[in-house]
N, C-alpha and C positions, 0 to 999 in steps of 0.2 A: 701503135703498140709494137714493141720489139718482139722478135721471135722468142727470146728467152722468157719474157713475161708471159706470153701466150702458152709456152710450154709448161711453165709453173702453174698457170691457171687450169690448164687441161689436167694436170696431175691432181690438183686440188679437187676438181670436179669428180675425178675417179675416186679419190679418197672419200669424198662426201657420200657417194653412192655406197661404198663399202661400209662406212660408218652407219648409214641409214639401215642397211641390211643387218648389221650386227645389233643395232638398237631394236629392230623389229624382232629378231631372234630372242633377244633378252626379254622383251615384253611377252613374247609367247611363253617363255619359261616362267615368268612371274605370274601369268594368268593360270598356268598349270598348278603352280604352288598355291595360288588363291583358291582354286577349286578343291585341292586336297585339304587345305586348312578348313574350308567350309564343311567338307564331308566329315572331318574328324573333330569338329568343334574347337579348333585352335584359333586364338585371336589373330585377326588379319594384320594388325599393325604391330610391328616389332621395332620400336625406335632404336634399341641398342644394336640391332642387326644393321640398320642403316648407318648408324654412327660408326660401327666397326668397319663397314664397307668403305665409307668415305675416308676414314683415317688410314686404312690400308692403301687406298689409291693415292692419297697424299704422300704417304711414305714411299711408295713405289715410284712416284714421279721424281723423287729426289731433287726437288726444287726446280724442275724443268718448267712446270706450270705453277703459278701462284696457288696456294692452298684454297683461297676463296673462289678462284675460278673453277677448280676441280669440284669443290663443294656445290657451287651453283649448277654446273653441268649435270652432276649426278642427281642432285635434288630434282632438277627438271626431268631427267630420264625416269626417276622413280615416280614422280608425280604423274607423268604420262602413262606409265605402266598401271598405276592405280586407277586412273580414269578409264583406260582400256579394259582392265579387269572388271570394273564395276559395270561396264556396258555389255558384258558377255555372260 
């Protein structure tokens, strides 16, 4: 493997750790919202909020990533947050 490839892979490894930390922070916030919704009798699932979020991210991407990829990624993140919140 060339030095250039290993340099890029090292950078990707660093980015992966940053992404993981951000996802964990996001899940913590989602769990906090879940608790507040339960305390206040607010429905847990807000499909229009999820749709708005995904649409906003697709727009912000400006075509850099295919919209279906963005949707898949965020639906997986949201699903993970729901699973985590349900276990706490």
